[in-house]
VEXDREN-963252 format. One record per residue (C-alpha): residue number from 1; x, y, z. Coordinates in steps of 0.02 Angstrom, whole numbers, plus 50000, padded with zeros to 5 digits. Each point is the difference from the previous one (the first is absolute). Layout:
<tidrens>
tidren i->NUM&c1->X&c2->Y&c3->Z
...
</tidrens>
This chain:
<tidrens>
tidren i->1&c1->47889&c2->49793&c3->49760
tidren i->2&c1->50129&c2->50179&c3->50004
tidren i->3&c1->50047&c2->50074&c3->49842
tidren i->4&c1->50162&c2->49966&c3->49974
tidren i->5&c1->50101&c2->50204&c3->50006
tidren i->6&c1->50039&c2->50064&c3->49842
tidren i->7&c1->50204&c2->50021&c3->50023
tidren i->8&c1->50071&c2->50145&c3->49918
tidren i->9&c1->50110&c2->50037&c3->49871
tidren i->10&c1->50076&c2->50141&c3->49908
tidren i->11&c1->50107&c2->49978&c3->49875
tidren i->12&c1->50187&c2->50094&c3->50016
tidren i->13&c1->49997&c2->50055&c3->49831
tidren i->14&c1->49863&c2->50089&c3->50029
tidren i->15&c1->50057&c2->50125&c3->50160
tidren i->16&c1->50210&c2->50003&c3->49929
tidren i->17&c1->50127&c2->49961&c3->50077
tidren i->18&c1->50044&c2->50150&c3->50109
tidren i->19&c1->49803&c2->50018&c3->50062
tidren i->20&c1->50013&c2->49820&c3->50033
tidren i->21&c1->50172&c2->50061&c3->50121
tidren i->22&c1->49900&c2->50137&c3->50076
tidren i->23&c1->49865&c2->49914&c3->50045
tidren i->24&c1->50105&c2->49857&c3->50076
tidren i->25&c1->50066&c2->50144&c3->50112
tidren i->26&c1->49839&c2->50104&c3->50034
tidren i->27&c1->49974&c2->49892&c3->50145
tidren i->28&c1->50188&c2->49946&c3->50073
tidren i->29&c1->50080&c2->50087&c3->50117
tidren i->30&c1->50145&c2->50017&c3->49857
tidren i->31&c1->50070&c2->50110&c3->49863
tidren i->32&c1->50031&c2->49941&c3->49823
tidren i->33&c1->50169&c2->50056&c3->49956
tidren i->34&c1->50152&c2->49912&c3->49884
tidren i->35&c1->50152&c2->50066&c3->50104
tidren i->36&c1->49974&c2->49979&c3->50195
tidren i->37&c1->50111&c2->50093&c3->50117
tidren i->38&c1->50079&c2->49876&c3->50140
tidren i->39&c1->50039&c2->50084&c3->50142
tidren i->40&c1->50139&c2->49922&c3->50126
tidren i->41&c1->49941&c2->49936&c3->50150
tidren i->42&c1->50080&c2->50059&c3->50166
tidren i->43&c1->50170&c2->49890&c3->50031
tidren i->44&c1->49948&c2->49910&c3->49841
tidren i->45&c1->50170&c2->49936&c3->49912
tidren i->46&c1->49925&c2->50027&c3->49803
tidren i->47&c1->49884&c2->49937&c3->49887
tidren i->48&c1->49951&c2->49831&c3->49928
tidren i->49&c1->49888&c2->49970&c3->49846
tidren i->50&c1->49942&c2->49819&c3->49943
tidren i->51&c1->49884&c2->49964&c3->49821
tidren i->52&c1->49895&c2->49868&c3->49971
tidren i->53&c1->49906&c2->49912&c3->49855
tidren i->54&c1->49836&c2->49912&c3->50011
tidren i->55&c1->49921&c2->49927&c3->49863
tidren i->56&c1->49832&c2->49907&c3->49972
tidren i->57&c1->49988&c2->49839&c3->49955
tidren i->58&c1->50207&c2->49971&c3->50072
tidren i->59&c1->49998&c2->50052&c3->50139
tidren i->60&c1->49808&c2->50026&c3->50040
tidren i->61&c1->49824&c2->49938&c3->49958
tidren i->62&c1->49843&c2->50105&c3->49994
tidren i->63&c1->49895&c2->49863&c3->50005
tidren i->64&c1->50005&c2->49960&c3->50180
tidren i->65&c1->50098&c2->50169&c3->50062
tidren i->66&c1->49896&c2->50138&c3->50051
tidren i->67&c1->50034&c2->50159&c3->49905
tidren i->68&c1->50014&c2->50090&c3->50176
tidren i->69&c1->50124&c2->49888&c3->50075
tidren i->70&c1->50095&c2->49995&c3->49844
tidren i->71&c1->50041&c2->50178&c3->50031
tidren i->72&c1->50033&c2->50011&c3->50166
tidren i->73&c1->50149&c2->49817&c3->49972
tidren i->74&c1->50056&c2->50098&c3->49878
tidren i->75&c1->50012&c2->50124&c3->50112
tidren i->76&c1->50094&c2->49908&c3->50143
tidren i->77&c1->50084&c2->49910&c3->49847
tidren i->78&c1->50100&c2->50176&c3->49975
tidren i->79&c1->50050&c2->50018&c3->50182
tidren i->80&c1->50054&c2->49832&c3->50038
tidren i->81&c1->50146&c2->50054&c3->49920
tidren i->82&c1->50032&c2->50174&c3->50116
tidren i->83&c1->49952&c2->49927&c3->50152
tidren i->84&c1->50137&c2->49852&c3->49952
tidren i->85&c1->50136&c2->50120&c3->50005
tidren i->86&c1->49943&c2->50079&c3->50170
tidren i->87&c1->49934&c2->50148&c3->49924
tidren i->88&c1->49825&c2->50096&c3->50015
tidren i->89&c1->49887&c2->50021&c3->49855
tidren i->90&c1->49962&c2->50133&c3->49973
tidren i->91&c1->49942&c2->50025&c3->49793
tidren i->92&c1->49925&c2->49875&c3->49862
tidren i->93&c1->49973&c2->50010&c3->49815
tidren i->94&c1->49907&c2->49932&c3->49922
tidren i->95&c1->49961&c2->49980&c3->49798
tidren i->96&c1->49898&c2->49870&c3->49982
tidren i->97&c1->49959&c2->49956&c3->49794
tidren i->98&c1->49821&c2->49976&c3->49971
tidren i->99&c1->49912&c2->49912&c3->49861
tidren i->100&c1->49805&c2->50034&c3->49911
tidren i->101&c1->49937&c2->49847&c3->50133
tidren i->102&c1->50013&c2->50095&c3->50180
tidren i->103&c1->49893&c2->50155&c3->50025
tidren i->104&c1->49999&c2->50152&c3->50102
tidren i->105&c1->49901&c2->49897&c3->50134
tidren i->106&c1->50144&c2->49863&c3->49982
tidren i->107&c1->50145&c2->50152&c3->50033
tidren i->108&c1->49901&c2->50054&c3->50141
tidren i->109&c1->49999&c2->49855&c3->50091
tidren i->110&c1->50201&c2->49958&c3->49975
tidren i->111&c1->50015&c2->50193&c3->50060
tidren i->112&c1->49911&c2->49963&c3->50138
tidren i->113&c1->50101&c2->49854&c3->50079
tidren i->114&c1->50187&c2->50092&c3->49935
tidren i->115&c1->49927&c2->50165&c3->50104
tidren i->116&c1->49951&c2->49872&c3->50140
tidren i->117&c1->50182&c2->49931&c3->50020
tidren i->118&c1->50073&c2->50186&c3->49964
tidren i->119&c1->49904&c2->50047&c3->50162
tidren i->120&c1->50052&c2->49847&c3->50109
tidren i->121&c1->50168&c2->50043&c3->49967
tidren i->122&c1->50012&c2->50156&c3->50028
tidren i->123&c1->50057&c2->50055&c3->49823
tidren i->124&c1->49989&c2->50166&c3->49942
tidren i->125&c1->50019&c2->50017&c3->49815
tidren i->126&c1->49900&c2->49897&c3->49891
tidren i->127&c1->49986&c2->50026&c3->49816
tidren i->128&c1->49916&c2->49918&c3->49846
tidren i->129&c1->50014&c2->49991&c3->49826
tidren i->130&c1->49927&c2->49904&c3->49866
tidren i->131&c1->50031&c2->49950&c3->49839
tidren i->132&c1->49941&c2->49868&c3->49867
tidren i->133&c1->50019&c2->49821&c3->50008
tidren i->134&c1->49979&c2->49869&c3->49877
tidren i->135&c1->50031&c2->49856&c3->50104
tidren i->136&c1->49874&c2->50012&c3->50149
tidren i->137&c1->50057&c2->50108&c3->50159
tidren i->138&c1->50190&c2->50049&c3->50040
tidren i->139&c1->49993&c2->50077&c3->50182
tidren i->140&c1->50204&c2->50062&c3->49992
tidren i->141&c1->50031&c2->50095&c3->50175
tidren i->142&c1->50169&c2->50119&c3->50037
tidren i->143&c1->50024&c2->49984&c3->50203
tidren i->144&c1->50117&c2->50119&c3->50108
tidren i->145&c1->50014&c2->49991&c3->50196
tidren i->146&c1->50152&c2->50113&c3->50152
tidren i->147&c1->50110&c2->49869&c3->50016
tidren i->148&c1->49992&c2->50018&c3->50182
tidren i->149&c1->50145&c2->49839&c3->50046
tidren i->150&c1->50174&c2->50023&c3->50087
tidren i->151&c1->50054&c2->49850&c3->49906
tidren i->152&c1->49952&c2->50016&c3->49828
tidren i->153&c1->50118&c2->49923&c3->49891
tidren i->154&c1->50112&c2->49913&c3->50136
tidren i->155&c1->50127&c2->49858&c3->49987
tidren i->156&c1->49894&c2->49829&c3->50061
tidren i->157&c1->50121&c2->49942&c3->50060
tidren i->158&c1->49992&c2->49785&c3->50024
tidren i->159&c1->49878&c2->49896&c3->50065
tidren i->160&c1->49885&c2->50151&c3->50024
tidren i->161&c1->49814&c2->49942&c3->50037
tidren i->162&c1->49867&c2->49983&c3->49871
tidren i->163&c1->49818&c2->50045&c3->50071
tidren i->164&c1->49831&c2->50037&c3->49918
tidren i->165&c1->49857&c2->50106&c3->50039
tidren i->166&c1->49860&c2->49832&c3->49999
tidren i->167&c1->49960&c2->49854&c3->49926
tidren i->168&c1->50032&c2->49937&c3->49845
tidren i->169&c1->49891&c2->49921&c3->49839
tidren i->170&c1->49839&c2->50026&c3->50053
tidren i->171&c1->49987&c2->50143&c3->49856
tidren i->172&c1->50021&c2->49861&c3->49873
tidren i->173&c1->49889&c2->49879&c3->50086
tidren i->174&c1->49894&c2->50117&c3->50005
tidren i->175&c1->50009&c2->50032&c3->49771
tidren i->176&c1->50005&c2->49800&c3->50001
tidren i->177&c1->49843&c2->50021&c3->50067
tidren i->178&c1->49944&c2->50140&c3->49882
tidren i->179&c1->50034&c2->49895&c3->49861
tidren i->180&c1->49944&c2->49843&c3->50028
tidren i->181&c1->49841&c2->50088&c3->50038
tidren i->182&c1->50029&c2->50099&c3->49809
tidren i->183&c1->49987&c2->49845&c3->49924
tidren i->184&c1->49856&c2->49906&c3->50117
tidren i->185&c1->49890&c2->50146&c3->49967
tidren i->186&c1->49843&c2->49927&c3->49940
tidren i->187&c1->49867&c2->50157&c3->50037
tidren i->188&c1->49971&c2->49993&c3->50192
tidren i->189&c1->50103&c2->50092&c3->50121
tidren i->190&c1->50158&c2->49901&c3->50070
tidren i->191&c1->49999&c2->49964&c3->50178
tidren i->192&c1->50137&c2->50078&c3->50067
tidren i->193&c1->49974&c2->50051&c3->50185
tidren i->194&c1->50156&c2->49861&c3->50060
tidren i->195&c1->50147&c2->50075&c3->49898
tidren i->196&c1->49959&c2->50194&c3->50042
tidren i->197&c1->50194&c2->50000&c3->50080
tidren i->198&c1->50061&c2->49961&c3->49844
tidren i->199&c1->49900&c2->50093&c3->49879
tidren i->200&c1->50026&c2->50173&c3->50103
tidren i->201&c1->50184&c2->49968&c3->50008
tidren i->202&c1->49993&c2->50004&c3->49797
tidren i->203&c1->49863&c2->50129&c3->49962
tidren i->204&c1->50013&c2->50094&c3->50163
tidren i->205&c1->50191&c2->50015&c3->50077
tidren i->206&c1->50062&c2->50132&c3->50099
tidren i->207&c1->50165&c2->50052&c3->50096
tidren i->208&c1->49995&c2->50076&c3->50157
tidren i->209&c1->50042&c2->50163&c3->50003
tidren i->210&c1->50083&c2->50026&c3->50187
tidren i->211&c1->50134&c2->49873&c3->49948
tidren i->212&c1->50146&c2->50160&c3->49960
tidren i->213&c1->49920&c2->50041&c3->50168
tidren i->214&c1->50068&c2->49842&c3->50081
tidren i->215&c1->50154&c2->49997&c3->49923
tidren i->216&c1->50016&c2->50204&c3->50079
tidren i->217&c1->49945&c2->49971&c3->50159
tidren i->218&c1->50089&c2->49858&c3->50029
tidren i->219&c1->50149&c2->50071&c3->49929
tidren i->220&c1->50012&c2->49806&c3->49890
tidren i->221&c1->50037&c2->50039&c3->49813
tidren i->222&c1->50037&c2->49861&c3->49875
tidren i->223&c1->50133&c2->50030&c3->49886
tidren i->224&c1->49932&c2->49931&c3->49834
tidren i->225&c1->49780&c2->49984&c3->49973
tidren i->226&c1->49933&c2->49902&c3->49852
tidren i->227&c1->49788&c2->50012&c3->49932
tidren i->228&c1->49933&c2->49805&c3->49976
tidren i->229&c1->49913&c2->50016&c3->49855
tidren i->230&c1->50046&c2->49881&c3->49902
tidren i->231&c1->50047&c2->49839&c3->50130
tidren i->232&c1->50123&c2->50016&c3->50118
tidren i->233&c1->50130&c2->49896&c3->49887
tidren i->234&c1->50009&c2->50169&c3->49908
tidren i->235&c1->50016&c2->50106&c3->50149
tidren i->236&c1->50128&c2->49907&c3->50065
tidren i->237&c1->50112&c2->49977&c3->49821
tidren i->238&c1->49984&c2->50163&c3->49986
tidren i->239&c1->50082&c2->50034&c3->50202
tidren i->240&c1->50135&c2->49887&c3->49946
tidren i->241&c1->50023&c2->50115&c3->49850
tidren i->242&c1->50018&c2->50172&c3->50080
tidren i->243&c1->50077&c2->49942&c3->50172
tidren i->244&c1->50135&c2->49876&c3->49909
tidren i->245&c1->49962&c2->49867&c3->50098
tidren i->246&c1->49920&c2->49835&c3->50031
tidren i->247&c1->49831&c2->49972&c3->50106
tidren i->248&c1->49939&c2->49852&c3->50070
tidren i->249&c1->49780&c2->49947&c3->50058
tidren i->250&c1->49950&c2->49902&c3->50105
tidren i->251&c1->49831&c2->49936&c3->49929
tidren i->252&c1->49953&c2->49940&c3->50180
tidren i->253&c1->50006&c2->50193&c3->50046
tidren i->254&c1->49884&c2->50054&c3->49870
tidren i->255&c1->49868&c2->50074&c3->50067
tidren i->256&c1->49838&c2->49936&c3->49910
tidren i->257&c1->49817&c2->50026&c3->50055
tidren i->258&c1->49855&c2->49837&c3->50025
tidren i->259&c1->49886&c2->50049&c3->49877
tidren i->260&c1->50143&c2->49994&c3->49875
tidren i->261&c1->50066&c2->49861&c3->50055
tidren i->262&c1->49822&c2->49946&c3->49955
tidren i->263&c1->49991&c2->50060&c3->49816
tidren i->264&c1->50171&c2->49912&c3->49982
tidren i->265&c1->49949&c2->49807&c3->50045
tidren i->266&c1->49827&c2->50030&c3->49933
tidren i->267&c1->50072&c2->50068&c3->49813
tidren i->268&c1->50149&c2->49868&c3->50011
tidren i->269&c1->50118&c2->50164&c3->49987
tidren i->270&c1->50162&c2->49978&c3->50099
tidren i->271&c1->50000&c2->50145&c3->50124
tidren i->272&c1->50182&c2->49996&c3->49960
tidren i->273&c1->50009&c2->50050&c3->49829
tidren i->274&c1->49842&c2->50145&c3->50045
tidren i->275&c1->50114&c2->50080&c3->50110
tidren i->276&c1->50170&c2->49989&c3->49893
tidren i->277&c1->49937&c2->50034&c3->49851
tidren i->278&c1->49790&c2->50088&c3->50002
tidren i->279&c1->49988&c2->50188&c3->50010
tidren i->280&c1->49888&c2->50108&c3->50058
tidren i->281&c1->50053&c2->49979&c3->50187
tidren i->282&c1->50030&c2->50186&c3->50034
tidren i->283&c1->50112&c2->49962&c3->50149
tidren i->284&c1->50157&c2->50120&c3->50051
tidren i->285&c1->50145&c2->49877&c3->50010
tidren i->286&c1->50150&c2->50084&c3->50104
tidren i->287&c1->50197&c2->49970&c3->50047
tidren i->288&c1->50059&c2->50030&c3->50174
tidren i->289&c1->50162&c2->49995&c3->50096
tidren i->290&c1->50024&c2->49819&c3->50093
tidren i->291&c1->50027&c2->50116&c3->50148
tidren i->292&c1->49809&c2->50026&c3->49995
tidren i->293&c1->49925&c2->49867&c3->50003
tidren i->294&c1->49954&c2->50001&c3->50171
tidren i->295&c1->49952&c2->50167&c3->49998
tidren i->296&c1->49869&c2->49963&c3->49834
tidren i->297&c1->49916&c2->49861&c3->50111
tidren i->298&c1->49975&c2->50107&c3->50134
tidren i->299&c1->49955&c2->50187&c3->49932
tidren i->300&c1->49930&c2->49924&c3->49818
tidren i->301&c1->49899&c2->49859&c3->50010
tidren i->302&c1->49913&c2->50013&c3->49843
tidren i->303&c1->50166&c2->49988&c3->49898
tidren i->304&c1->50023&c2->49777&c3->49981
tidren i->305&c1->50216&c2->49960&c3->49992
tidren i->306&c1->49971&c2->49852&c3->49854
tidren i->307&c1->50196&c2->50028&c3->49972
tidren i->308&c1->50148&c2->50064&c3->49995
tidren i->309&c1->50140&c2->50054&c3->49855
tidren i->310&c1->50162&c2->49883&c3->49963
tidren i->311&c1->50155&c2->50009&c3->49885
tidren i->312&c1->49931&c2->49934&c3->49845
tidren i->313&c1->49831&c2->49950&c3->49921
tidren i->314&c1->49816&c2->49978&c3->50020
tidren i->315&c1->49935&c2->49858&c3->50106
tidren i->316&c1->49815&c2->49946&c3->50084
tidren i->317&c1->50087&c2->49890&c3->50157
tidren i->318&c1->49847&c2->49871&c3->50012
tidren i->319&c1->49973&c2->49920&c3->50207
tidren i->320&c1->50100&c2->49857&c3->49973
tidren i->321&c1->50131&c2->50109&c3->49933
tidren i->322&c1->50016&c2->49984&c3->49803
tidren i->323&c1->50062&c2->50133&c3->49901
tidren i->324&c1->49889&c2->50063&c3->49851
tidren i->325&c1->50035&c2->50100&c3->49879
tidren i->326&c1->49886&c2->50167&c3->49984
tidren i->327&c1->49947&c2->50034&c3->49812
tidren i->328&c1->49913&c2->50123&c3->49939
tidren i->329&c1->49905&c2->50096&c3->49828
tidren i->330&c1->50127&c2->50112&c3->49921
tidren i->331&c1->50138&c2->49930&c3->50127
tidren i->332&c1->50029&c2->49833&c3->49924
</tidrens>
């Protein structure tokens, strides 16, 4: 039998905070700094910022989440809010709360995931701070991006189109699979091959970096944008409040992956409920003027039109024409 490889564990307290940070940045292409200068892009419209926080036991479970994947997901989580406003991410400033159960190696893996996402999305400024935590891992990120859209903050007109950038509910189904296997864990490795797609959507979600290029090349810009992390219902309610309007979302127009539908039937969870209230889809929801419909269909096929703005009320419209009020956690 092959000898099991020993895992090195270096205590952070042995290195100290500063030496730990120096080690992490020694092998990266980034420079750590408490302040970041953001030069304006040529033709840019200003800078937008976003702040995110992910908590162990609330936003992620390290029982089944590889630390490197978590770092990647945390970076995408922060950048998603920047992309939603049609801005190009240019800076990510991370503060990570670390308890004594984490070694330098854990933070190194987390940092590797963060760097991978930053490089893929051409982020030029990446900083990191470490602080002690009494309650597990906490990941805070301040993100900034150069605004590109000439339509930003433009008034949303009635009957505007509501679009999403991909199928919904897959990440939620991946989460339920992991939770089920965690509860049933008996010491043997679970067989998860057939759940590869929903698991990938939950553990390593991503945003296509070329999304802004497609808007710029076609000249078709949204008037509002939102990042789906807490379910479609939350994003629709947020949009309705910001734009002072209502919304009708057509259930049969929402894209759903067959792999996600398979899991919903297997576990017995209603797909519509998962889409409206589930989280971690990491999709972009954009609002476009009604007259852009044909252009979107031809020039932006990666967008799916799922509904339109209305005078009042947020409703999910069933295939048989019934209107169901959209409710979301934190709003009702």
